[in-house]
C-alpha positions in Angstrom: -30.5 -20.6 -7.3 -33.2 -20.9 -4.6 -31.5 -23.0 -2.5 -28.0 -21.1 -3.0 -29.7 -18.0 -1.7 -31.2 -19.7 1.5 -27.5 -21.4 2.2 -26.0 -17.5 2.0 -28.5 -16.4 4.3 -28.5 -19.0 7.0 -24.5 -18.7 6.7 -24.5 -14.8 6.8 -26.9 -15.0 10.1 -24.6 -17.6 11.3 -21.6 -15.6 10.9 -23.2 -12.7 12.5 -24.3 -14.0 15.5 -20.4 -15.6 15.9 -19.1 -12.7 15.0 -21.0 -11.0 18.1 -19.3 -13.6 20.3 -16.4 -12.7 18.8 -17.2 -8.7 19.7 -18.1 -9.2 23.1 -15.1 -11.4 23.4 -12.3 -8.9 22.8 -14.9 -5.8 23.7 -15.6 -4.6 20.0 -17.9 -2.2 21.4 -19.1 1.2 20.7 -19.1 3.6 23.7 -21.5 6.4 23.8 -19.8 10.1 23.3 -20.9 13.8 22.7 -20.9 13.1 18.9 -23.0 9.5 19.4 -26.8 9.6 18.8 -27.5 6.4 20.7 -27.1 6.0 25.0 -25.9 2.6 25.5 -22.6 0.5 24.6 -23.6 -1.2 21.3 -21.2 -3.7 19.1 -19.5 -2.2 16.6 -18.6 -3.8 13.3 -21.8 -5.9 12.5 -21.3 -4.5 9.1 -18.5 -7.4 8.6 -21.4 -9.1 7.3 -21.4 -6.6 4.0 -18.0 -8.0 2.8 -18.4 -11.4 3.8 -21.7 -12.2 1.8 -19.3 -10.4 -1.5 -16.5 -13.0 -0.5 -19.0 -15.8 -0.1 -20.8 -14.8 -3.6 -16.7 -14.4 -5.2 -15.8 -18.1 -4.4 -19.8 -19.5 -5.7 -19.1 -17.5 -9.0 -16.1 -18.9 -9.9 -13.6 -15.9 -9.0 -15.3 -13.6 -10.8 -14.0 -9.9 -10.3 -11.2 -11.1 -8.6 -8.9 -7.3 -8.6 -12.2 -6.0 -7.4 -13.0 -9.2 -4.2 -9.1 -8.2 -3.3 -9.0 -4.4 -2.9 -13.0 -5.1 -0.9 -10.5 -7.9 1.1 -7.7 -4.9 2.0 -10.5 -2.2 2.5 -12.9 -3.7 4.6 -9.6 -5.2 6.9 -7.8 -2.3 7.6 -11.6 -0.9 8.6 -11.8 -3.8 10.7 -8.5 -3.1 12.8 -9.5 0.0 13.0 -12.6 -0.7 14.7 -10.6 -2.6 17.0 -7.7 -0.6 17.4 -7.2 3.3 15.8 -4.6 2.9 13.3 -3.1 5.8 11.3 -4.8 7.6 8.8 -1.5 7.5 6.6 -1.7 3.9 6.6 -5.7 3.4 6.1 -5.1 6.0 2.9 -2.5 4.0 1.6 -4.6 0.8 1.7 -7.4 2.9 0.0 -5.8 3.7 -2.7 -4.5 0.5 -3.2 -7.7 -1.0 -2.9 -9.1 1.6 -5.6 -6.4 0.7 -8.1 -7.4 -2.8 -8.1 -10.6 -1.5 -9.2 -9.5 1.2 -11.6 -7.6 -2.0 -12.9 -10.7 -4.4 -12.9 -12.7 -1.9 -14.5 -10.1 -1.0 -17.1 -10.3 3.0 -16.3 -6.5 3.2 -16.2 -7.6 3.6 -20.4 -9.4 6.4 -19.9 -7.9 9.9 -19.9 -6.4 11.4 -16.5 -8.5 13.8 -16.0 -11.5 11.4 -16.0 -9.3 9.0 -13.3 -9.3 12.0 -10.9 -12.8 12.3 -11.2 -13.5 8.9 -10.5 -10.6 9.0 -7.5 -12.6 11.8 -6.0 -16.4 10.1 -6.7 -14.6 7.2 -4.7 -12.9 8.6 -1.7 -16.2 11.1 -1.3 -18.1 8.6 -1.1 -16.6 6.7 1.4 -16.2 9.6 3.5 -20.0 10.2 3.1 -20.9 6.7 3.7 -19.0 6.6 6.7 -19.5 10.2 8.0 -23.7 9.1 7.6 -23.7 6.0 9.7 -24.8 7.4 12.7 -28.1 6.5 13.8 -30.0 3.2 13.6 -30.8 2.0 10.4 -29.9 4.8 8.1 -27.0 2.8 6.9 -29.0 -0.6 6.2 -32.1 1.0 4.9 -30.1 3.2 2.3 -28.0 0.8 1.0 -30.8 -1.9 0.5 -32.6 0.9 -1.1 -29.4 1.3 -3.3 -28.6 -2.3 -3.9 -32.1 -3.2 -5.1 -32.3 0.2 -7.3 -29.3 -1.3 -9.1 -30.9 -5.1 -8.9 -33.7 -3.8 -10.9 -31.6 -2.0 -13.6 -29.6 -5.1 -14.0 -32.9 -6.8 -14.9 -34.8 -4.6 -16.6 -33.3 -1.8 -17.5 -29.3 -2.7 -18.6 -27.5 -6.0 -17.6 -24.2 -4.5 -16.2 -23.0 -7.1 -13.5 -23.8 -10.8 -12.1 -27.0 -10.7 -10.7 -26.1 -13.0 -7.9 -23.4 -10.1 -6.9 -26.7 -8.3 -6.3 -28.8 -10.5 -4.4 -25.7 -11.6 -2.3 -25.3 -7.9 -1.4 -28.9 -7.4 -0.3 -29.1 -10.7 2.0 -26.1 -9.5 3.8 -28.0 -6.1 4.2 -31.6 -7.5 5.2 -29.1 -9.6 7.7 -27.5 -6.6 9.2 -30.8 -4.8 9.4 -32.4 -7.3 11.4 -30.0 -7.0 14.0 -29.8 -3.0 13.5 -32.5 -1.7 12.3 -34.3 -1.7 16.2 -35.1 1.0 18.2 -32.1 -0.7 20.5 -29.6 -1.9 17.7 -27.5 -4.8 18.8 -24.8 -3.9 16.4 -23.4 -0.9 14.3 -22.3 -1.2 11.0 -18.7 -0.1 11.9 -16.1 1.4 9.9 -15.8 -2.4 8.6 -19.1 -1.8 7.6 -19.8 1.5 6.0 -16.5 2.0 4.2 -16.7 -1.7 2.9 -20.5 -1.5 1.7 -19.5 2.5 -0.1 -17.0 0.5 -1.9 -19.0 -2.3 -3.3 -21.7 0.6 -4.1 -18.5 2.4 -6.0 -17.9 -0.7 -8.1 -21.1 -1.3 -9.2 -22.1 2.4 -9.9 -18.9 3.1 -11.6 -19.3 0.1 -13.6 -22.8 1.0 -14.5 -21.7 4.3 -15.7 -18.9 3.6 -17.9 -20.9 0.6 -19.7 -23.8 3.0 -20.4 -21.8 6.5 -20.5 -25.0 7.4 -18.6 -23.8 9.7 -15.8 -27.0 10.5 -14.1 -27.2 7.1 -12.0 -25.1 9.0 -9.7 -28.0 11.0 -8.8 -29.1 7.0 -6.7 -26.7 8.7 -4.1 -28.5 12.1 -4.2 -29.5 12.0 -0.8 -26.6 11.2 0.9 -24.4 13.3 -1.2 -26.3 16.4 -0.6 -26.6 15.7 3.3 -22.7 15.2 3.4 -21.6 17.7 0.9 -24.1 20.6 2.6 -22.9 19.8 5.7 -19.2 19.9 5.1 -19.7 23.3 3.2 -21.5 24.6 6.2 -19.2 23.8 8.5 -16.2 25.4 6.1 -18.3 28.7 6.1 -18.6 28.4 9.8 -14.9 28.0 10.0 -14.8 24.9 11.8 -12.8 22.1 11.7 -14.3 19.6 9.5 -11.9 16.5 10.5 -13.2 17.0 14.0 -16.4 14.9 15.4 -19.7 16.7 15.1 -23.5 16.3 15.2 -24.3 18.5 12.3 -26.0 16.4 9.8 -29.5 16.6 9.0 -30.2 13.2 10.0 -28.5 14.1 13.3 -30.4 17.2 13.4 -34.1 15.4 13.1 -33.3 13.1 15.8 -31.1 15.1 18.1 -33.3 18.4 17.4 -36.9 17.5 16.3 -36.8 14.5 18.4 -37.6 12.2 15.5 -36.8 8.3 16.5 -34.1 6.4 14.5 -35.9 4.4 12.5 -38.1 7.1 11.2 -35.3 9.6 10.2 -34.0 6.3 8.4 -36.8 5.5 6.7 -37.3 9.0 5.3 -33.9 8.9 3.5 -34.8 5.6 2.1 -38.5 6.8 0.9 -36.7 10.2 -0.6 -34.1 8.3 -2.3 -36.8 5.5 -3.4 -38.8 8.6 -4.7 -35.8 10.6 -6.7 -34.6 6.6 -8.3 -38.4 6.2 -9.6 -38.2 9.8 -11.5 -34.9 9.0 -12.5 -35.4 6.2 -14.2 -38.6 7.6 -16.0 -37.2 10.6 -16.9 -37.1 11.4 -21.0 -34.0 11.2 -22.7 -32.4 14.4 -21.9 -28.7 16.3 -21.3 -27.4 14.5 -18.4 -26.0 17.3 -16.8 -29.6 19.3 -17.0 -30.6 16.1 -15.2 -28.1 16.2 -12.9 -28.5 19.4 -12.4 -32.3 19.7 -11.5 -32.5 17.0 -9.6 -29.6 18.4 -7.4 -30.9 22.4 -7.1 -34.4 20.7 -6.1 -33.3 18.2 -3.4 -30.8 21.5 -2.1 -34.0 24.0 -1.7 -36.1 21.1 -0.3 -32.4 20.0 2.1 -32.9 24.1 3.2 -36.4 24.9 4.0 -36.0 21.2 6.1 -32.7 22.6 8.0 -33.6 26.2 8.3 -36.9 25.1 10.3 -34.7 23.0 12.9 -33.6 25.0 15.9 -30.1 24.5 16.6 -28.9 24.3 20.0 -25.7 23.0 21.3 -25.5 19.0 19.9 -24.7 20.8 16.3 -21.6 22.8 17.8 -18.5 20.5 17.7 -17.0 18.9 20.5 -13.5 17.8 21.3 -13.5 13.8 21.4 -11.3 10.8 20.0 -12.9 9.2 18.2 
């Protein structure tokens, strides 16, 4: 088994290096703009290693979860094309819906009440968009995803077995390879839509599967830090009557980097540590009403979020900018 994991690691490193050559040749790069928190041209789409790691597992596992794999292929493919050349929102939305429908079918969710289906659909959509919005500084997507996948791996091994362990391990290896190139002061590559959106899709599949099988909604708190930052930022921008689809640098992690001057890797690590603390507390909570647990955690996190944000002197960097993304 260890040899298989070593194969995963070597294959993914080679695949990432080959992708860098391709991206450099076809000019698949991220140029700094008014929204960016980086200052140099960097290869975009290095997160393609995330779906590749799952596809390797899919083949080695004897083609488990084929509908999930098909959905992941669709959503990562359209996201990669969008990294190379902007495509219409309607096409992206259509592919996303088809990909989600495949996962719903894979997990037998269509047997559920239609209200639950709508809730899961909005959960998928929210997580995918949040992951995309939060992918703005070096290290944050890789660190947060690593924390999430390791938490799910621990749950799968010691608390409730809900998925093939090798899928989680493959995901962890993929993130570690990406972090090697991204968790740096000067990143070699960024995740791109192909990375952030495909990772969000993978996380959604795993979390929904876990929640459905355990009937325990509190596992949604494994995404608490990202969730509070993303939702609170949207709420603040709506309150200010700003266009939430317009490029901006209003997320807390962006303010910490651009206003407070913290290093990218410091902020990314703080987000990961915060989620680790929440996860440890969650897994050691007594058996209460899940809605009470979720409420207590989210209110506490929101208060901390507001206190931190209120101590940041916000200047021009938080104002929306009109750019082509």
